C-alpha positions in Angstrom: 64.6 -62.9 155.9 62.2 -61.2 153.6 62.2 -58.1 155.7 66.0 -57.9 155.6 66.0 -58.2 151.8 63.4 -55.4 151.4 65.4 -53.2 153.7 68.6 -53.7 151.6 66.8 -52.9 148.3 65.3 -49.8 149.8 68.7 -48.6 151.1 70.4 -49.2 147.7 67.6 -47.2 146.0 68.1 -44.3 148.3 71.9 -44.4 148.3 72.7 -44.8 144.6 71.3 -41.3 143.4 73.0 -39.6 146.3 76.3 -41.3 145.5 75.9 -40.4 141.8 75.3 -36.7 142.7 78.3 -36.7 145.0 80.5 -38.1 142.3 79.4 -35.5 139.8 80.0 -32.8 142.3 83.5 -34.0 143.0 84.2 -34.1 139.3 83.0 -30.4 138.9 85.1 -29.3 141.9 88.1 -31.1 140.4 87.5 -29.4 137.0 87.1 -26.0 138.7 90.2 -26.5 140.7 92.1 -27.4 137.6 90.9 -24.3 135.8 91.7 -22.2 138.8 95.2 -23.6 139.0 95.7 -23.0 135.2 94.4 -19.4 135.6 96.7 -18.7 138.5 99.6 -20.2 136.5 98.8 -18.0 133.5 98.4 -14.9 135.8 101.8 -15.5 137.4 103.4 -16.1 134.0 101.8 -12.9 132.6 103.1 -10.9 135.5 106.6 -12.3 134.8 106.2 -11.4 131.1 105.2 -7.8 132.0 108.2 -7.5 134.3 110.5 -8.8 131.6 109.1 -6.4 129.0 109.2 -3.3 131.1 112.8 -4.0 132.3 114.0 -4.3 128.7 114.3 -8.1 128.5 112.3 -8.4 125.3 113.4 -12.0 124.4 112.2 -13.3 127.8 108.9 -11.4 127.4 108.4 -13.0 124.0 109.1 -16.4 125.4 106.6 -15.9 128.2 103.7 -14.5 126.2 104.1 -17.0 123.4 104.2 -19.8 126.1 100.9 -18.5 127.6 99.2 -18.6 124.2 100.4 -22.2 123.7 98.5 -23.1 126.9 95.6 -20.8 126.3 95.2 -19.4 122.7 92.3 -17.2 124.0 94.5 -15.1 126.4 93.9 -11.7 124.7 96.3 -9.7 127.0 99.2 -11.8 125.7 98.2 -11.0 122.1 98.2 -7.4 123.1 101.7 -7.5 124.7 103.0 -9.3 121.6 101.5 -6.5 119.5 103.4 -3.9 121.6 106.7 -5.8 121.2 106.2 -5.9 117.4 105.3 -2.2 117.3 108.5 -1.4 119.3 110.3 -3.0 116.4 108.2 -1.1 113.9 106.7 -4.3 112.6 103.2 -2.8 112.6 101.7 -5.4 110.3 102.5 -8.2 112.7 101.3 -6.0 115.6 98.0 -5.5 113.9 97.5 -9.3 113.5 97.9 -9.8 117.2 95.6 -6.9 118.0 92.9 -8.4 115.7 93.1 -11.6 117.6 92.9 -9.8 120.9 90.0 -7.7 119.7 88.0 -10.8 118.6 88.5 -12.3 122.0 87.5 -9.2 123.9 85.2 -7.1 121.6 84.6 -4.5 124.3 88.2 -3.6 124.9 88.6 -0.2 123.3 92.3 0.0 123.9 92.9 -2.8 121.4 91.2 -0.7 118.8 93.0 2.4 119.7 96.4 0.8 119.2 95.2 -0.9 116.0 94.1 2.4 114.5 97.4 4.0 115.4 99.3 1.1 113.7 97.2 1.4 110.6 98.1 5.0 110.5 101.8 4.1 110.8 101.6 1.9 107.7 99.5 4.6 105.9 96.3 2.6 105.6 94.3 5.7 106.6 90.9 4.5 105.4 91.1 1.4 107.7 92.4 3.5 110.5 89.5 6.0 110.0 86.9 3.2 110.3 88.5 2.0 113.6 88.7 5.5 115.0 85.0 6.0 114.2 84.3 2.8 116.3 86.5 4.2 119.1 84.7 7.6 119.0 81.3 5.9 119.4 82.6 3.8 122.3 84.3 6.8 124.0 81.4 9.2 123.3 83.4 11.4 120.8 86.5 11.9 122.9 88.3 14.9 121.5 91.7 13.2 121.2 90.2 10.4 119.1 88.3 12.9 117.0 91.5 14.7 116.3 93.1 11.4 115.3 90.2 10.7 113.0 90.5 14.1 111.4 94.2 13.4 110.8 93.3 10.3 108.8 90.9 12.3 106.7 93.6 14.9 106.1 96.0 12.3 104.8 93.2 11.0 102.5 92.5 14.6 101.4 88.9 14.1 102.5 88.5 17.6 103.6 84.7 17.4 103.7 85.0 14.6 106.2 87.5 16.5 108.2 85.1 19.4 108.5 82.4 17.1 109.7 84.7 15.8 112.4 85.6 19.3 113.5 81.9 20.1 113.7 81.5 17.2 116.0 84.4 18.4 118.0 82.8 21.9 118.3 79.6 20.3 119.6 81.7 18.5 122.2 84.0 21.4 123.4 82.3 24.5 122.0 83.8 27.1 119.8 87.5 27.4 120.5 90.4 29.2 118.7 92.3 26.0 118.1 89.4 24.2 116.4 88.6 27.3 114.4 92.1 27.5 113.2 92.0 23.8 112.0 88.8 24.5 110.1 90.2 27.6 108.6 93.2 25.7 107.3 90.9 23.1 105.8 88.8 25.7 104.0 91.9 27.4 102.7 93.3 24.1 101.4 90.0 23.8 99.5 90.4 27.4 98.2 87.3 28.5 100.1 88.5 31.9 101.4 85.0 33.2 102.3 84.2 30.0 104.2 87.5 30.3 106.1 86.6 33.8 107.1 83.2 32.6 108.0 84.6 30.6 110.8 86.0 33.8 112.4 82.6 35.4 111.8 81.1 32.8 114.1 83.5 33.8 116.8 83.0 37.5 116.1 79.3 37.0 116.6 80.0 35.4 120.0 82.7 37.9 121.0 82.0 41.1 119.1 84.6 43.1 121.1 87.6 40.8 120.5 89.9 42.6 118.1 92.0 39.5 117.5 89.2 37.7 115.6 88.6 40.7 113.3 92.4 40.8 112.6 92.6 37.1 111.9 89.7 37.3 109.5 91.2 40.3 107.8 94.6 38.5 107.6 93.0 35.7 105.6 91.6 38.1 103.0 94.9 40.1 103.0 97.0 37.0 102.4 94.7 36.1 99.4 95.0 39.5 97.7 91.5 40.5 98.8 92.4 43.6 100.6 89.1 45.3 99.8 87.4 42.7 101.9 90.1 42.8 104.6 89.9 46.6 105.2 86.5 46.6 107.0 87.8 43.9 109.4 91.1 45.8 110.0 89.1 49.0 110.6 86.9 47.4 113.2 90.0 45.9 114.8 91.6 49.3 115.0 88.5 50.7 116.7 88.7 48.1 119.4 92.5 48.0 119.7 94.6 50.5 117.8 97.8 48.8 119.0 97.0 45.3 117.9 100.4 43.9 116.7 99.1 41.6 114.0 96.9 44.3 112.6 99.7 46.8 112.5 102.0 44.3 110.8 99.5 43.5 108.0 98.6 47.1 107.4 102.3 48.1 107.2 103.0 45.3 104.8 100.0 46.3 102.7 101.0 49.9 102.3 104.6 48.9 101.8 103.5 46.7 98.9 101.5 49.6 97.5 104.5 51.8 97.8 102.5 54.4 99.7 105.3 56.0 101.8 103.2 58.1 104.2 100.8 55.3 105.0 103.7 52.8 105.4 105.4 55.3 107.8 102.2 55.7 109.8 101.9 52.0 110.6 105.7 51.6 110.9 105.7 54.3 113.6 102.8 52.6 115.4 104.6 49.3 115.2 107.8 50.8 116.6 106.0 52.4 119.4 104.2 49.1 120.3 105.8 47.3 123.2 104.1 44.1 122.3 106.1 43.8 119.0 109.6 42.4 119.5 112.7 44.3 118.3 113.5 41.6 115.7 110.1 42.3 114.0 110.6 46.0 114.2 114.1 45.7 112.7 112.6 43.7 109.8 110.0 46.4 109.2 112.6 49.2 109.3 114.7 47.3 106.8 111.7 46.8 104.5 110.9 50.5 104.7 114.5 51.6 103.9 114.9 49.2 101.0 111.5 49.7 99.5 111.6 53.5 99.2 115.4 54.1 99.2 115.5 57.9 99.5 116.9 60.5 101.9 113.6 60.9 103.8 113.3 57.2 104.7 116.7 57.3 106.3 115.7 60.3 108.4 112.4 58.6 109.3 114.3 55.4 110.4 116.8 57.4 112.4 114.1 59.3 114.2 112.3 56.0 115.1 115.5 54.4 116.3 116.4 57.3 118.5 113.0 57.2 120.0 113.4 53.4 120.6 116.7 54.0 122.4 115.5 56.7 124.8 114.3 54.1 127.1 116.7 51.3 126.2 120.5 51.8 126.8 121.7 48.3 126.8 120.4 46.8 123.5 123.6 46.4 121.5 121.7 45.2 118.4 119.6 48.4 118.3 122.7 50.6 118.6 124.4 48.6 115.8 121.3 49.1 113.6 121.2 52.9 114.4 124.9 53.0 113.5 124.2 51.5 110.1 121.4 54.1 109.5 123.9 56.9 110.2 126.3 55.3 107.7 123.5 55.0 105.2 123.0 58.8 105.7 126.8 59.2 105.1 127.2 60.5 108.7 130.4 58.5 109.1 131.5 60.0 112.5 128.1 59.3 114.1 128.0 55.8 112.5 131.4 54.8 113.8 130.7 56.2 117.3 127.4 54.3 117.5 128.9 51.1 116.2 131.7 51.4 118.8 129.1 51.8 121.6 127.3 48.6 120.3 130.6 46.7 120.2 131.3 47.7 123.8 128.0 46.3 124.8 128.4 43.1 122.8 131.8 42.5 121.1 130.3 39.5 119.1 128.4 42.0 116.9 131.7 42.7 115.2 131.2 39.5 113.2 128.2 41.2 111.5 129.3 44.8 111.4 133.1 45.0 111.3 133.1 45.6 107.5 130.8 48.6 107.9 132.8 49.9 110.8 136.2 49.5 109.1 134.9 51.2 106.0 133.8 54.2 108.1 137.1 54.6 110.0 139.0 54.1 106.7 137.0 57.0 105.2 137.7 59.0 108.3 141.3 57.9 108.4 141.0 57.1 112.0 142.7 53.7 112.2 143.7 54.0 115.9 140.0 53.6 116.8 140.6 49.9 116.2 143.1 49.5 119.0 140.6 49.4 121.9 139.0 46.4 120.2 142.2 44.6 119.4 141.7 41.8 121.9 138.1 41.1 120.7 139.1 41.3 117.0 141.9 38.8 117.4 139.7 36.4 119.4 136.9 36.6 116.7 139.4 36.4 113.8 142.4 34.5 115.1 143.8 33.6 111.7 142.6 36.4 109.6 145.6 38.2 107.9 143.6 41.3 107.1 142.7 41.9 110.8 146.4 41.7 111.7 147.2 44.1 108.9 144.5 46.6 110.0 145.7 46.5 113.6 149.3 46.8 112.5 148.3 49.9 110.5 146.5 51.3 113.5 149.6 50.9 115.8 151.8 52.3 113.0 149.7 55.4 112.9 150.0 55.7 116.7 153.8 55.3 116.4 153.7 51.9 118.2 156.3 50.6 115.8 157.3 47.4 117.7 153.7 46.4 118.2 153.0 47.1 114.5 156.0 45.0 113.4 154.7 42.1 115.6 151.3 42.3 114.1 152.5 42.5 110.5 154.9 39.6 111.1 152.0 37.5 112.5 149.8 38.5 109.5 152.5 37.1 107.2 151.9 33.6 108.6 148.2 33.7 107.6 148.5 35.5 104.3 148.2 33.8 100.9 147.0 36.5 98.5 149.7 38.6 96.8 147.8 41.8 97.7 147.8 40.8 101.4 151.6 40.0 101.3 152.3 43.3 99.5 150.4 45.3 102.2 152.2 43.4 105.0 155.7 44.0 103.5 154.9 47.7 102.9 153.7 47.9 106.5 156.9 46.4 107.8 158.9 48.7 105.5 157.1 51.7 107.0 157.5 50.6 110.6 161.3 49.8 110.2 161.8 53.0 108.3 160.2 55.0 111.2 162.4 53.2 113.7 165.5 54.2 111.6 166.4 50.6 110.5 166.8 51.5 106.8 168.3 48.1 105.9 165.3 46.2 107.1 163.0 48.7 105.5 164.8 48.2 102.2 164.6 44.4 102.6 160.8 44.5 103.0 160.3 47.1 100.2 162.1 44.7 97.8 159.8 41.8 99.0 156.8 44.1 98.5 157.9 44.8 94.9 158.0 41.1 94.2 154.4 40.6 95.3 153.2 43.5 93.3 154.3 41.9 90.0 
C-alpha cells in the first residue's frame, strides 16, 4: 500500500509540470492562430480596398480602410491609402494627418515622407516640406529628383543661397551638366550676381574649351545685362570656334542694331540669313528690325538682295515670297511687288488675309483690277460677307467688260453693305455696268440711288 502511494505521488510530480507546459503551449498556439487569422482578414480587406480605390469606387475604399483601422489602428498602409483619397480631393491637410500616423508606425518607409513633403508643398508650407525633403534625400542618398524638389522649396522661400547649396550637391551627384548650370545661372541672376552667373559657364568652358555654345551663353548673360564690353571677348572666342553659331549671330546683330551701326548690323544679318540653322521666322524678324531701324533706300536694297538669295534654293515657301513682295512695294516697285505677291498667293491662298491690302493698293496704283479675277474664288471664301471684296471684284469684271458678272457681284455686295460710301460705290458700279449694257433706265435708277448715299 505504501509503495502504491509513493508511486502515485511520484507520477503526479512528474506529470503536473508537463501538463502546465502543454497548456501554456496550447494557449500560445491559439493566440498565434488568432493573430494570423486577423492578419489574413486585414490582408484580404486591404486588397478589396485597393481594388475599390483603383476602380474608382472611392466610397467603398473609404469604408474598407476605415474599417481596417477600427480593427487595427496600427495598420499604416490603410493610413497611407486614406491620405491618397484625401489628396485626390485636394484635402491635403487631412492627407498629411494620415501620413503622419503612417510615418510614426513605420519610420523607415520613405514613401510616406515623399508624399507628405509634396502635400506640404501643395499647401505652400515650404519650410516644413524642405525639412522632410532633406530627410528623404539622406535616406535616398541624395536622389536627384528629390534634390530638385528640395531646391523648388527653397526657391519658393526665396532662399537662393540654400538653392545653390542644393545644386552644388546635385553637381556632386551627376557632375557638371547644362541643365544644372542653367538653374544655377538663373539663381545668380535673380540675386543680381551677373559675374557669378557667368562663372558657372566659365567652369564648363574650363572643362570643354572648344565648345562655342558655352562662350555664347556666357556672352549672352553679359549682353542681356548691358555689359557688352565683357560680352565681346566671349563672342569673339565663340566666333573663332564656330562662325555660324546661331545664338552668337543673333546677339551680335541685335547689339549692332541697337547701336544703329548699319554696316555691322548688315554683316551679322547677312550671316544669319545664310545660316541654315536659323529658321525663316527668326530671319524675317531680323529683316524687319533692320528695315524699320534704319529706314532708308539702302536697307531696302540690302533686304531685297538677301531675300533673293534665300529664294534661289527655295521655290515653295509662300511666306518668303510674300515678304519679298512687300520689300518690292517698300521700294515702290509696284509691278514686281504685285507679281511676287500673286506668286505667294498661288502657293498659299490663305496669305491673302495678311497681305490683301498691300496687294490691292498695288494693283489700284497700277490700275490693273482684272488681276483680282484669278483669285475670286479664294477671296470670296476668305471674305464671304465683305462688301468691299465684292465691290473690288465687281470693278475688276466691269473693267474686263463682264457686265453681267459685275452686276451680280455689285448686287451681292449691297446685301452686306452698311456704310454710305460702300453703298455709293455699289450703286455707281451698277450704274456703269447697266450703262455699258445699254440699259439707260436702270443706269439712271442706280445713279439716283448713288446721289442719295452721297449726301
